[in-house]
Backbone atoms as SQL, in Angstrom:
CREATE TABLE atoms (id INTEGER PRIMARY KEY, chain TEXT, resi INTEGER, resn TEXT, atom TEXT, x REAL, y REAL, z REAL);
INSERT INTO atoms VALUES
  (1, 'A', 1, 'UNK', 'N', 108.854, 87.721, 71.487),
  (2, 'A', 1, 'UNK', 'CA', 108.410, 87.201, 72.762),
  (3, 'A', 1, 'UNK', 'C', 107.949, 88.359, 73.644),
  (4, 'A', 2, 'UNK', 'N', 106.900, 88.155, 74.387),
  (5, 'A', 2, 'UNK', 'CA', 106.350, 89.205, 75.244),
  (6, 'A', 2, 'UNK', 'C', 107.314, 89.516, 76.368),
  (7, 'A', 3, 'UNK', 'N', 107.413, 90.808, 76.690),
  (8, 'A', 3, 'UNK', 'CA', 108.303, 91.174, 77.790),
  (9, 'A', 3, 'UNK', 'C', 107.629, 90.887, 79.122),
  (10, 'A', 4, 'UNK', 'N', 108.433, 90.514, 80.093),
  (11, 'A', 4, 'UNK', 'CA', 107.898, 90.127, 81.395),
  (12, 'A', 4, 'UNK', 'C', 107.484, 91.357, 82.183),
  (13, 'A', 5, 'UNK', 'N', 106.321, 91.285, 82.823),
  (14, 'A', 5, 'UNK', 'CA', 105.843, 92.381, 83.651),
  (15, 'A', 5, 'UNK', 'C', 106.572, 92.363, 84.988),
  (16, 'A', 6, 'UNK', 'N', 107.046, 93.508, 85.467),
  (17, 'A', 6, 'UNK', 'CA', 107.725, 93.529, 86.761),
  (18, 'A', 6, 'UNK', 'C', 106.716, 93.352, 87.890),
  (19, 'A', 7, 'UNK', 'N', 107.163, 92.710, 88.967),
  (20, 'A', 7, 'UNK', 'CA', 106.305, 92.581, 90.135),
  (21, 'A', 7, 'UNK', 'C', 106.236, 93.929, 90.838),
  (22, 'A', 8, 'UNK', 'N', 105.068, 94.301, 91.368),
  (23, 'A', 8, 'UNK', 'CA', 104.952, 95.594, 92.049),
  (24, 'A', 8, 'UNK', 'C', 105.684, 95.570, 93.385),
  (25, 'A', 9, 'UNK', 'N', 106.045, 96.740, 93.850),
  (26, 'A', 9, 'UNK', 'CA', 106.716, 96.889, 95.131),
  (27, 'A', 9, 'UNK', 'C', 105.654, 96.986, 96.215),
  (28, 'A', 10, 'UNK', 'N', 105.875, 96.297, 97.332),
  (29, 'A', 10, 'UNK', 'CA', 104.926, 96.324, 98.437),
  (30, 'A', 10, 'UNK', 'C', 104.785, 97.740, 98.964),
  (31, 'A', 11, 'UNK', 'N', 103.557, 98.247, 99.120),
  (32, 'A', 11, 'UNK', 'CA', 103.365, 99.612, 99.590),
  (33, 'A', 11, 'UNK', 'C', 103.907, 99.793, 101.001),
  (34, 'A', 12, 'UNK', 'N', 104.456, 100.966, 101.239),
  (35, 'A', 12, 'UNK', 'CA', 104.951, 101.301, 102.574),
  (36, 'A', 12, 'UNK', 'C', 103.775, 101.698, 103.460),
  (37, 'A', 13, 'UNK', 'N', 103.832, 101.377, 104.759),
  (38, 'A', 13, 'UNK', 'CA', 102.734, 101.753, 105.641),
  (39, 'A', 13, 'UNK', 'C', 102.619, 103.268, 105.771),
  (40, 'A', 14, 'UNK', 'N', 101.413, 103.737, 105.900),
  (41, 'A', 14, 'UNK', 'CA', 101.160, 105.160, 106.098),
  (42, 'A', 14, 'UNK', 'C', 101.320, 105.451, 107.583),
  (43, 'A', 15, 'UNK', 'N', 102.131, 106.430, 107.929),
  (44, 'A', 15, 'UNK', 'CA', 102.410, 106.706, 109.340),
  (45, 'A', 15, 'UNK', 'C', 101.468, 107.743, 109.942),
  (46, 'A', 16, 'UNK', 'N', 100.727, 108.438, 109.105),
  (47, 'A', 16, 'UNK', 'CA', 99.790, 109.443, 109.626),
  (48, 'A', 16, 'UNK', 'C', 98.593, 108.761, 110.268),
  (49, 'A', 17, 'UNK', 'N', 97.939, 109.457, 111.158),
  (50, 'A', 17, 'UNK', 'CA', 96.725, 108.908, 111.747),
  (51, 'A', 17, 'UNK', 'C', 95.582, 109.054, 110.746),
  (52, 'A', 18, 'UNK', 'N', 94.475, 108.401, 111.046),
  (53, 'A', 18, 'UNK', 'CA', 93.313, 108.460, 110.158),
  (54, 'A', 18, 'UNK', 'C', 92.800, 109.900, 110.086),
  (55, 'A', 19, 'UNK', 'N', 92.569, 110.381, 108.875),
  (56, 'A', 19, 'UNK', 'CA', 92.090, 111.747, 108.650),
  (57, 'A', 19, 'UNK', 'C', 90.777, 111.709, 107.900),
  (58, 'A', 20, 'UNK', 'N', 90.152, 112.874, 107.800),
  (59, 'A', 20, 'UNK', 'CA', 88.892, 112.952, 107.075),
  (60, 'A', 20, 'UNK', 'C', 89.100, 112.880, 105.563),
  (61, 'A', 21, 'UNK', 'N', 90.219, 113.375, 105.080),
  (62, 'A', 21, 'UNK', 'CA', 90.479, 113.410, 103.647),
  (63, 'A', 21, 'UNK', 'C', 91.527, 112.372, 103.283),
  (64, 'A', 22, 'UNK', 'N', 91.531, 111.965, 102.036),
  (65, 'A', 22, 'UNK', 'CA', 92.513, 111.001, 101.549),
  (66, 'A', 22, 'UNK', 'C', 93.626, 111.785, 100.868),
  (67, 'A', 23, 'UNK', 'N', 94.851, 111.581, 101.333),
  (68, 'A', 23, 'UNK', 'CA', 95.970, 112.310, 100.748),
  (69, 'A', 23, 'UNK', 'C', 96.619, 111.495, 99.626),
  (70, 'A', 24, 'UNK', 'N', 97.616, 112.074, 99.003),
  (71, 'A', 24, 'UNK', 'CA', 98.280, 111.454, 97.860),
  (72, 'A', 24, 'UNK', 'C', 98.916, 110.119, 98.227),
  (73, 'A', 25, 'UNK', 'N', 99.570, 110.043, 99.393),
  (74, 'A', 25, 'UNK', 'CA', 100.192, 108.791, 99.822),
  (75, 'A', 25, 'UNK', 'C', 99.148, 107.702, 100.028),
  (76, 'A', 26, 'UNK', 'N', 98.006, 108.063, 100.579),
  (77, 'A', 26, 'UNK', 'CA', 96.944, 107.082, 100.802),
  (78, 'A', 26, 'UNK', 'C', 96.353, 106.604, 99.481),
  (79, 'A', 27, 'UNK', 'N', 96.158, 107.496, 98.540),
  (80, 'A', 27, 'UNK', 'CA', 95.666, 107.093, 97.204),
  (81, 'A', 27, 'UNK', 'C', 96.649, 106.115, 96.564),
  (82, 'A', 28, 'UNK', 'N', 97.934, 106.452, 96.616),
  (83, 'A', 28, 'UNK', 'CA', 98.958, 105.578, 96.038),
  (84, 'A', 28, 'UNK', 'C', 98.974, 104.231, 96.745),
  (85, 'A', 29, 'UNK', 'N', 98.851, 104.226, 98.052),
  (86, 'A', 29, 'UNK', 'CA', 98.847, 102.989, 98.826),
  (87, 'A', 29, 'UNK', 'C', 97.680, 102.094, 98.410),
  (88, 'A', 30, 'UNK', 'N', 96.495, 102.671, 98.270),
  (89, 'A', 30, 'UNK', 'CA', 95.316, 101.900, 97.863),
  (90, 'A', 30, 'UNK', 'C', 95.531, 101.281, 96.486),
  (91, 'A', 31, 'UNK', 'N', 96.017, 102.070, 95.540),
  (92, 'A', 31, 'UNK', 'CA', 96.231, 101.561, 94.181),
  (93, 'A', 31, 'UNK', 'C', 97.322, 100.500, 94.160),
  (94, 'A', 32, 'UNK', 'N', 98.392, 100.691, 94.927),
  (95, 'A', 32, 'UNK', 'CA', 99.463, 99.682, 94.986),
  (96, 'A', 32, 'UNK', 'C', 98.950, 98.369, 95.570),
  (97, 'A', 33, 'UNK', 'N', 98.128, 98.455, 96.608),
  (98, 'A', 33, 'UNK', 'CA', 97.550, 97.243, 97.209),
  (99, 'A', 33, 'UNK', 'C', 96.663, 96.511, 96.217),
  (100, 'A', 34, 'UNK', 'N', 95.849, 97.249, 95.472),
  (101, 'A', 34, 'UNK', 'CA', 94.979, 96.625, 94.478),
  (102, 'A', 34, 'UNK', 'C', 95.798, 95.973, 93.371),
  (103, 'A', 35, 'UNK', 'N', 96.919, 96.586, 93.009),
  (104, 'A', 35, 'UNK', 'CA', 97.799, 95.985, 91.990),
  (105, 'A', 35, 'UNK', 'C', 98.423, 94.686, 92.487),
  (106, 'A', 36, 'UNK', 'N', 98.527, 94.536, 93.810),
  (107, 'A', 36, 'UNK', 'CA', 99.046, 93.291, 94.390),
  (108, 'A', 36, 'UNK', 'C', 97.950, 92.243, 94.563),
  (109, 'A', 37, 'UNK', 'N', 96.691, 92.644, 94.321),
  (110, 'A', 37, 'UNK', 'CA', 95.588, 91.698, 94.439),
  (111, 'A', 37, 'UNK', 'C', 94.860, 91.761, 95.762),
  (112, 'A', 38, 'UNK', 'N', 95.139, 92.756, 96.582),
  (113, 'A', 38, 'UNK', 'CA', 94.477, 92.874, 97.879),
  (114, 'A', 38, 'UNK', 'C', 93.008, 93.258, 97.696),
  (115, 'A', 39, 'UNK', 'N', 92.180, 92.809, 98.621),
  (116, 'A', 39, 'UNK', 'CA', 90.775, 93.210, 98.643),
  (117, 'A', 39, 'UNK', 'C', 90.716, 94.679, 99.048),
  (118, 'A', 40, 'UNK', 'N', 89.694, 95.368, 98.617),
  (119, 'A', 40, 'UNK', 'CA', 89.591, 96.805, 98.875),
  (120, 'A', 40, 'UNK', 'C', 89.564, 97.122, 100.373),
  (121, 'A', 41, 'UNK', 'N', 88.967, 96.252, 101.173),
  (122, 'A', 41, 'UNK', 'CA', 88.938, 96.519, 102.622),
  (123, 'A', 41, 'UNK', 'C', 90.331, 96.440, 103.217),
  (124, 'A', 42, 'UNK', 'N', 91.151, 95.527, 102.714),
  (125, 'A', 42, 'UNK', 'CA', 92.535, 95.408, 103.184),
  (126, 'A', 42, 'UNK', 'C', 93.338, 96.628, 102.732),
  (127, 'A', 43, 'UNK', 'N', 93.114, 97.075, 101.504),
  (128, 'A', 43, 'UNK', 'CA', 93.803, 98.261, 100.997),
  (129, 'A', 43, 'UNK', 'C', 93.466, 99.481, 101.851),
  (130, 'A', 44, 'UNK', 'N', 92.213, 99.605, 102.266),
  (131, 'A', 44, 'UNK', 'CA', 91.816, 100.727, 103.120),
  (132, 'A', 44, 'UNK', 'C', 92.508, 100.656, 104.477),
  (133, 'A', 45, 'UNK', 'N', 92.586, 99.462, 105.042),
  (134, 'A', 45, 'UNK', 'CA', 93.273, 99.309, 106.327),
  (135, 'A', 45, 'UNK', 'C', 94.741, 99.695, 106.204),
  (136, 'A', 46, 'UNK', 'N', 95.383, 99.264, 105.128),
  (137, 'A', 46, 'UNK', 'CA', 96.791, 99.578, 104.905),
  (138, 'A', 46, 'UNK', 'C', 96.996, 101.084, 104.765),
  (139, 'A', 47, 'UNK', 'N', 96.039, 101.756, 104.118),
  (140, 'A', 47, 'UNK', 'CA', 96.120, 103.205, 103.918),
  (141, 'A', 47, 'UNK', 'C', 95.610, 103.991, 105.132),
  (142, 'A', 48, 'UNK', 'N', 95.102, 103.279, 106.122),
  (143, 'A', 48, 'UNK', 'CA', 94.586, 103.866, 107.362),
  (144, 'A', 48, 'UNK', 'C', 93.400, 104.804, 107.108),
  (145, 'A', 49, 'UNK', 'N', 92.478, 104.307, 106.281),
  (146, 'A', 49, 'UNK', 'CA', 91.225, 105.024, 106.064),
  (147, 'A', 49, 'UNK', 'C', 90.089, 104.026, 106.210),
  (148, 'A', 50, 'UNK', 'N', 88.890, 104.549, 106.361),
  (149, 'A', 50, 'UNK', 'CA', 87.716, 103.683, 106.450),
  (150, 'A', 50, 'UNK', 'C', 87.100, 103.511, 105.064),
  (151, 'A', 51, 'UNK', 'N', 86.280, 102.476, 104.924),
  (152, 'A', 51, 'UNK', 'CA', 85.564, 102.279, 103.664),
  (153, 'A', 51, 'UNK', 'C', 84.656, 103.472, 103.377),
  (154, 'A', 52, 'UNK', 'N', 84.076, 104.043, 104.429),
  (155, 'A', 52, 'UNK', 'CA', 83.203, 105.202, 104.251),
  (156, 'A', 52, 'UNK', 'C', 83.985, 106.380, 103.669),
  (157, 'A', 53, 'UNK', 'N', 85.218, 106.587, 104.159),
  (158, 'A', 53, 'UNK', 'CA', 86.045, 107.668, 103.616),
  (159, 'A', 53, 'UNK', 'C', 86.334, 107.417, 102.135),
  (160, 'A', 54, 'UNK', 'N', 86.641, 106.179, 101.801),
  (161, 'A', 54, 'UNK', 'CA', 86.933, 105.847, 100.408),
  (162, 'A', 54, 'UNK', 'C', 85.703, 106.058, 99.529),
  (163, 'A', 55, 'UNK', 'N', 84.554, 105.586, 99.993),
  (164, 'A', 55, 'UNK', 'CA', 83.326, 105.753, 99.213),
  (165, 'A', 55, 'UNK', 'C', 83.015, 107.228, 98.991),
  (166, 'A', 56, 'UNK', 'N', 83.223, 108.038, 100.027),
  (167, 'A', 56, 'UNK', 'CA', 82.980, 109.479, 99.910),
  (168, 'A', 56, 'UNK', 'C', 83.960, 110.102, 98.915),
  (169, 'A', 57, 'UNK', 'N', 85.212, 109.665, 98.966),
  (170, 'A', 57, 'UNK', 'CA', 86.228, 110.189, 98.056),
  (171, 'A', 57, 'UNK', 'C', 85.900, 109.810, 96.614),
  (172, 'A', 58, 'UNK', 'N', 85.491, 108.562, 96.399),
  (173, 'A', 58, 'UNK', 'CA', 85.143, 108.105, 95.049),
  (174, 'A', 58, 'UNK', 'C', 83.961, 108.908, 94.503),
  (175, 'A', 59, 'UNK', 'N', 82.997, 109.198, 95.376),
  (176, 'A', 59, 'UNK', 'CA', 81.822, 109.964, 94.946),
  (177, 'A', 59, 'UNK', 'C', 82.197, 111.372, 94.501),
  (178, 'A', 60, 'UNK', 'N', 83.274, 111.919, 95.066),
  (179, 'A', 60, 'UNK', 'CA', 83.691, 113.280, 94.729),
  (180, 'A', 60, 'UNK', 'C', 84.863, 113.341, 93.760),
  (181, 'A', 61, 'UNK', 'N', 85.348, 112.190, 93.319),
  (182, 'A', 61, 'UNK', 'CA', 86.499, 112.148, 92.424),
  (183, 'A', 61, 'UNK', 'C', 86.059, 111.656, 91.047),
  (184, 'A', 62, 'UNK', 'N', 86.519, 112.328, 90.044),
  (185, 'A', 62, 'UNK', 'CA', 86.142, 111.966, 88.683),
  (186, 'A', 62, 'UNK', 'C', 86.886, 110.717, 88.218),
  (187, 'A', 63, 'UNK', 'N', 88.160, 110.583, 88.584),
  (188, 'A', 63, 'UNK', 'CA', 88.995, 109.540, 87.996),
  (189, 'A', 63, 'UNK', 'C', 89.446, 108.435, 88.943),
  (190, 'A', 64, 'UNK', 'N', 89.287, 108.580, 90.248),
  (191, 'A', 64, 'UNK', 'CA', 89.878, 107.598, 91.157),
  (192, 'A', 64, 'UNK', 'C', 89.269, 106.208, 90.994),
  (193, 'A', 65, 'UNK', 'N', 87.970, 106.106, 90.757),
  (194, 'A', 65, 'UNK', 'CA', 87.342, 104.794, 90.539),
  (195, 'A', 65, 'UNK', 'C', 87.934, 104.131, 89.303),
  (196, 'A', 66, 'UNK', 'N', 88.184, 104.914, 88.257),
  (197, 'A', 66, 'UNK', 'CA', 88.823, 104.370, 87.055),
  (198, 'A', 66, 'UNK', 'C', 90.235, 103.899, 87.369),
  (199, 'A', 67, 'UNK', 'N', 90.965, 104.656, 88.201),
  (200, 'A', 67, 'UNK', 'CA', 92.313, 104.247, 88.600),
  (201, 'A', 67, 'UNK', 'C', 92.274, 102.946, 89.395),
  (202, 'A', 68, 'UNK', 'N', 91.271, 102.784, 90.250),
  (203, 'A', 68, 'UNK', 'CA', 91.122, 101.552, 91.021),
  (204, 'A', 68, 'UNK', 'C', 90.826, 100.371, 90.090),
  (205, 'A', 69, 'UNK', 'N', 89.930, 100.569, 89.144),
  (206, 'A', 69, 'UNK', 'CA', 89.602, 99.507, 88.184),
  (207, 'A', 69, 'UNK', 'C', 90.835, 99.114, 87.380),
  (208, 'A', 70, 'UNK', 'N', 91.634, 100.099, 86.983),
  (209, 'A', 70, 'UNK', 'CA', 92.853, 99.826, 86.233),
  (210, 'A', 70, 'UNK', 'C', 93.858, 99.042, 87.086),
  (211, 'A', 71, 'UNK', 'N', 93.976, 99.396, 88.361),
  (212, 'A', 71, 'UNK', 'CA', 94.892, 98.684, 89.259),
  (213, 'A', 71, 'UNK', 'C', 94.468, 97.219, 89.420),
  (214, 'A', 72, 'UNK', 'N', 93.161, 96.982, 89.569),
  (215, 'A', 72, 'UNK', 'CA', 92.662, 95.611, 89.668),
  (216, 'A', 72, 'UNK', 'C', 92.905, 94.852, 88.363),
  (217, 'A', 73, 'UNK', 'N', 92.748, 95.532, 87.241),
  (218, 'A', 73, 'UNK', 'CA', 92.998, 94.904, 85.944),
  (219, 'A', 73, 'UNK', 'C', 94.479, 94.556, 85.792),
  (220, 'A', 74, 'UNK', 'N', 95.360, 95.422, 86.302),
  (221, 'A', 74, 'UNK', 'CA', 96.799, 95.138, 86.256),
  (222, 'A', 74, 'UNK', 'C', 97.109, 93.831, 86.969),
  (223, 'A', 75, 'UNK', 'N', 96.499, 93.628, 88.131),
  (224, 'A', 75, 'UNK', 'CA', 96.727, 92.392, 88.877),
  (225, 'A', 75, 'UNK', 'C', 96.220, 91.180, 88.096),
  (226, 'A', 76, 'UNK', 'N', 95.026, 91.299, 87.550),
  (227, 'A', 76, 'UNK', 'CA', 94.440, 90.186, 86.803),
  (228, 'A', 76, 'UNK', 'C', 95.296, 89.841, 85.579),
  (229, 'A', 77, 'UNK', 'N', 95.765, 90.855, 84.887),
  (230, 'A', 77, 'UNK', 'CA', 96.605, 90.637, 83.705),
  (231, 'A', 77, 'UNK', 'C', 97.932, 90.008, 84.110),
  (232, 'A', 78, 'UNK', 'N', 98.497, 90.451, 85.231),
  (233, 'A', 78, 'UNK', 'CA', 99.752, 89.866, 85.711),
  (234, 'A', 78, 'UNK', 'C', 99.563, 88.378, 86.016),
  (235, 'A', 79, 'UNK', 'N', 98.450, 88.039, 86.657),
  (236, 'A', 79, 'UNK', 'CA', 98.164, 86.623, 86.940),
  (237, 'A', 79, 'UNK', 'C', 98.050, 85.824, 85.650),
  (238, 'A', 80, 'UNK', 'N', 97.295, 86.340, 84.694),
  (239, 'A', 80, 'UNK', 'CA', 97.126, 85.638, 83.418),
  (240, 'A', 80, 'UNK', 'C', 98.455, 85.476, 82.693),
  (241, 'A', 81, 'UNK', 'N', 99.272, 86.512, 82.710),
  (242, 'A', 81, 'UNK', 'CA', 100.570, 86.449, 82.052),
  (243, 'A', 81, 'UNK', 'C', 101.427, 85.345, 82.669),
  (244, 'A', 82, 'UNK', 'N', 101.469, 85.313, 84.005),
  (245, 'A', 82, 'UNK', 'CA', 102.268, 84.287, 84.678),
  (246, 'A', 82, 'UNK', 'C', 101.723, 82.884, 84.389),
  (247, 'A', 83, 'UNK', 'N', 100.407, 82.750, 84.361),
  (248, 'A', 83, 'UNK', 'CA', 99.818, 81.440, 84.083),
  (249, 'A', 83, 'UNK', 'C', 100.161, 80.978, 82.663),
  (250, 'A', 84, 'UNK', 'N', 100.162, 81.884, 81.715),
  (251, 'A', 84, 'UNK', 'CA', 100.395, 81.522, 80.325),
  (252, 'A', 84, 'UNK', 'C', 101.868, 81.324, 79.989),
  (253, 'A', 85, 'UNK', 'N', 102.751, 81.807, 80.845),
  (254, 'A', 85, 'UNK', 'CA', 104.182, 81.678, 80.553),
  (255, 'A', 85, 'UNK', 'C', 104.846, 80.615, 81.415),
  (256, 'A', 86, 'UNK', 'N', 104.039, 79.704, 81.964),
  (257, 'A', 86, 'UNK', 'CA', 104.604, 78.554, 82.643),
  (258, 'A', 86, 'UNK', 'C', 104.985, 78.756, 84.095),
  (259, 'A', 87, 'UNK', 'N', 104.370, 79.703, 84.776),
  (260, 'A', 87, 'UNK', 'CA', 104.638, 79.900, 86.195),
  (261, 'A', 87, 'UNK', 'C', 104.318, 78.603, 86.930),
  (262, 'A', 88, 'UNK', 'N', 105.252, 78.130, 87.758),
  (263, 'A', 88, 'UNK', 'CA', 105.105, 76.792, 88.353),
  (264, 'A', 88, 'UNK', 'C', 103.920, 76.672, 89.312),
  (265, 'A', 89, 'UNK', 'N', 103.495, 77.766, 89.910),
  (266, 'A', 89, 'UNK', 'CA', 102.374, 77.701, 90.847),
  (267, 'A', 89, 'UNK', 'C', 101.118, 78.335, 90.244),
  (268, 'A', 90, 'UNK', 'N', 100.891, 78.082, 88.951),
  (269, 'A', 90, 'UNK', 'CA', 99.746, 78.690, 88.279),
  (270, 'A', 90, 'UNK', 'C', 98.400, 78.279, 88.872),
  (271, 'A', 91, 'UNK', 'N', 98.235, 77.068, 89.455),
  (272, 'A', 91, 'UNK', 'CA', 96.927, 76.752, 90.040),
  (273, 'A', 91, 'UNK', 'C', 96.536, 77.706, 91.180),
  (274, 'A', 92, 'UNK', 'N', 97.525, 78.174, 91.928),
  (275, 'A', 92, 'UNK', 'CA', 97.223, 79.130, 92.996),
  (276, 'A', 92, 'UNK', 'C', 96.723, 80.444, 92.411),
  (277, 'A', 93, 'UNK', 'N', 97.346, 80.884, 91.316),
  (278, 'A', 93, 'UNK', 'CA', 96.887, 82.117, 90.661),
  (279, 'A', 93, 'UNK', 'C', 95.471, 81.945, 90.120),
  (280, 'A', 94, 'UNK', 'N', 95.199, 80.771, 89.547),
  (281, 'A', 94, 'UNK', 'CA', 93.858, 80.508, 89.032),
  (282, 'A', 94, 'UNK', 'C', 92.832, 80.572, 90.161),
  (283, 'A', 95, 'UNK', 'N', 93.176, 80.022, 91.308),
  (284, 'A', 95, 'UNK', 'CA', 92.255, 80.043, 92.454),
  (285, 'A', 95, 'UNK', 'C', 92.015, 81.468, 92.951),
  (286, 'A', 96, 'UNK', 'N', 93.063, 82.277, 92.944),
  (287, 'A', 96, 'UNK', 'CA', 92.920, 83.680, 93.347),
  (288, 'A', 96, 'UNK', 'C', 91.951, 84.393, 92.412),
  (289, 'A', 97, 'UNK', 'N', 92.096, 84.173, 91.112),
  (290, 'A', 97, 'UNK', 'CA', 91.182, 84.799, 90.147),
  (291, 'A', 97, 'UNK', 'C', 89.759, 84.294, 90.325),
  (292, 'A', 98, 'UNK', 'N', 89.608, 82.990, 90.572),
  (293, 'A', 98, 'UNK', 'CA', 88.276, 82.424, 90.791),
  (294, 'A', 98, 'UNK', 'C', 87.604, 83.052, 92.009),
  (295, 'A', 99, 'UNK', 'N', 88.377, 83.273, 93.056),
  (296, 'A', 99, 'UNK', 'CA', 87.815, 83.857, 94.286),
  (297, 'A', 99, 'UNK', 'C', 87.475, 85.332, 94.096),
  (298, 'A', 100, 'UNK', 'N', 88.371, 86.043, 93.420),
  (299, 'A', 100, 'UNK', 'CA', 88.175, 87.482, 93.258),
  (300, 'A', 100, 'UNK', 'C', 87.068, 87.821, 92.267),
  (301, 'A', 101, 'UNK', 'N', 86.948, 87.035, 91.218),
  (302, 'A', 101, 'UNK', 'CA', 85.975, 87.325, 90.152),
  (303, 'A', 101, 'UNK', 'C', 85.276, 86.047, 89.710),
  (304, 'A', 102, 'UNK', 'N', 84.428, 85.475, 90.556),
  (305, 'A', 102, 'UNK', 'CA', 83.782, 84.207, 90.190),
  (306, 'A', 102, 'UNK', 'C', 82.920, 84.315, 88.940),
  (307, 'A', 103, 'UNK', 'N', 82.379, 85.486, 88.685),
  (308, 'A', 103, 'UNK', 'CA', 81.533, 85.636, 87.501),
  (309, 'A', 103, 'UNK', 'C', 82.320, 85.452, 86.207),
  (310, 'A', 104, 'UNK', 'N', 83.621, 85.656, 86.257),
  (311, 'A', 104, 'UNK', 'CA', 84.453, 85.484, 85.066),
  (312, 'A', 104, 'UNK', 'C', 85.285, 84.212, 85.093),
  (313, 'A', 105, 'UNK', 'N', 85.740, 83.787, 86.260),
  (314, 'A', 105, 'UNK', 'CA', 86.756, 82.746, 86.310),
  (315, 'A', 105, 'UNK', 'C', 86.360, 81.459, 87.012),
  (316, 'A', 106, 'UNK', 'N', 85.319, 81.460, 87.823),
  (317, 'A', 106, 'UNK', 'CA', 84.976, 80.256, 88.571),
  (318, 'A', 106, 'UNK', 'C', 84.231, 79.287, 87.666),
  (319, 'A', 107, 'UNK', 'N', 84.879, 78.192, 87.337),
  (320, 'A', 107, 'UNK', 'CA', 84.279, 77.221, 86.424),
  (321, 'A', 107, 'UNK', 'C', 83.103, 76.486, 87.055),
  (322, 'A', 108, 'UNK', 'N', 82.978, 76.553, 88.404),
  (323, 'A', 108, 'UNK', 'CA', 81.863, 75.892, 89.077),
  (324, 'A', 108, 'UNK', 'C', 80.595, 76.732, 89.057),
  (325, 'A', 109, 'UNK', 'N', 80.737, 78.015, 88.770),
  (326, 'A', 109, 'UNK', 'CA', 79.569, 78.896, 88.765),
  (327, 'A', 109, 'UNK', 'C', 78.681, 78.558, 87.575),
  (328, 'A', 110, 'UNK', 'N', 77.401, 78.554, 87.803),
  (329, 'A', 110, 'UNK', 'CA', 76.437, 78.259, 86.754),
  (330, 'A', 110, 'UNK', 'C', 75.656, 79.534, 86.459),
  (331, 'A', 111, 'UNK', 'N', 75.433, 79.787, 85.205),
  (332, 'A', 111, 'UNK', 'CA', 74.685, 80.972, 84.806),
  (333, 'A', 111, 'UNK', 'C', 73.242, 80.588, 84.509),
  (334, 'A', 112, 'UNK', 'N', 72.339, 81.306, 85.106),
  (335, 'A', 112, 'UNK', 'CA', 70.913, 81.127, 84.817),
  (336, 'A', 112, 'UNK', 'C', 70.422, 82.438, 84.225),
  (337, 'A', 113, 'UNK', 'N', 69.952, 82.403, 83.003),
  (338, 'A', 113, 'UNK', 'CA', 69.512, 83.627, 82.354),
  (339, 'A', 113, 'UNK', 'C', 68.063, 83.546, 81.930),
  (340, 'A', 114, 'UNK', 'N', 67.424, 84.700, 81.966),
  (341, 'A', 114, 'UNK', 'CA', 66.051, 84.782, 81.481),
  (342, 'A', 114, 'UNK', 'C', 65.820, 86.189, 80.961),
  (343, 'A', 115, 'UNK', 'N', 64.999, 86.282, 79.949),
  (344, 'A', 115, 'UNK', 'CA', 64.683, 87.586, 79.384),
  (345, 'A', 115, 'UNK', 'C', 63.428, 88.125, 80.053),
  (346, 'A', 116, 'UNK', 'N', 63.479, 89.399, 80.426),
  (347, 'A', 116, 'UNK', 'CA', 62.284, 90.021, 81.016),
  (348, 'A', 116, 'UNK', 'C', 61.412, 90.582, 79.895),
  (349, 'A', 117, 'UNK', 'N', 60.337, 91.246, 80.259),
  (350, 'A', 117, 'UNK', 'CA', 59.367, 91.719, 79.259),
  (351, 'A', 117, 'UNK', 'C', 59.964, 92.735, 78.286),
  (352, 'A', 118, 'UNK', 'N', 61.023, 93.444, 78.691),
  (353, 'A', 118, 'UNK', 'CA', 61.625, 94.423, 77.789),
  (354, 'A', 118, 'UNK', 'C', 62.659, 93.775, 76.862),
  (355, 'A', 119, 'UNK', 'N', 62.884, 92.464, 77.039),
  (356, 'A', 119, 'UNK', 'CA', 63.850, 91.767, 76.201),
  (357, 'A', 119, 'UNK', 'C', 65.254, 91.777, 76.781),
  (358, 'A', 120, 'UNK', 'N', 65.437, 92.470, 77.919),
  (359, 'A', 120, 'UNK', 'CA', 66.753, 92.517, 78.556),
  (360, 'A', 120, 'UNK', 'C', 67.012, 91.195, 79.279),
  (361, 'A', 121, 'UNK', 'N', 68.201, 90.651, 79.104),
  (362, 'A', 121, 'UNK', 'CA', 68.538, 89.379, 79.739),
  (363, 'A', 121, 'UNK', 'C', 69.164, 89.637, 81.100),
  (364, 'A', 122, 'UNK', 'N', 68.625, 88.988, 82.108),
  (365, 'A', 122, 'UNK', 'CA', 69.167, 89.085, 83.456),
  (366, 'A', 122, 'UNK', 'C', 69.836, 87.760, 83.785),
  (367, 'A', 123, 'UNK', 'N', 71.061, 87.837, 84.307),
  (368, 'A', 123, 'UNK', 'CA', 71.816, 86.631, 84.625),
  (369, 'A', 123, 'UNK', 'C', 71.990, 86.533, 86.133),
  (370, 'A', 124, 'UNK', 'N', 71.723, 85.358, 86.657),
  (371, 'A', 124, 'UNK', 'CA', 71.891, 85.087, 88.080),
  (372, 'A', 124, 'UNK', 'C', 72.978, 84.025, 88.207),
  (373, 'A', 125, 'UNK', 'N', 73.900, 84.225, 89.136),
  (374, 'A', 125, 'UNK', 'CA', 74.997, 83.288, 89.351),
  (375, 'A', 125, 'UNK', 'C', 74.728, 82.428, 90.571),
  (376, 'A', 126, 'UNK', 'N', 74.925, 81.145, 90.418),
  (377, 'A', 126, 'UNK', 'CA', 74.765, 80.223, 91.533),
  (378, 'A', 126, 'UNK', 'C', 75.909, 79.220, 91.504),
  (379, 'A', 127, 'UNK', 'N', 76.439, 78.925, 92.676),
  (380, 'A', 127, 'UNK', 'CA', 77.471, 77.880, 92.765),
  (381, 'A', 127, 'UNK', 'C', 76.779, 76.533, 92.808),
  (382, 'A', 128, 'UNK', 'N', 77.336, 75.559, 92.096),
  (383, 'A', 128, 'UNK', 'CA', 76.776, 74.204, 92.100),
  (384, 'A', 128, 'UNK', 'C', 77.214, 73.458, 93.333);
């Protein structure tokens, strides 16, 4: 039987004022928020940085974007695990996934695809 994934601990608020650089506590706070399923703008507010600061940091960091993607994947996997193991409020988790990633999870989204002259397929998403 698969072992149960532990729930993440809520990140502690950052007490420092907004700075030009992102420190270790702020990086950890952002990743912890993403693991809880928070939107990136909310994670930035919790870490007391601006989106511009984060974008600048990502542009100069080799691995932080990968760490963010991994944190978001952790949340998605946790939701799927709970849904598959009989979590009583699984419809709420499904709705969260649909909202966060409609291209993968929203069953109402319709895919319209067409091949361009180079043979590459372009997909456009539209809600019905």
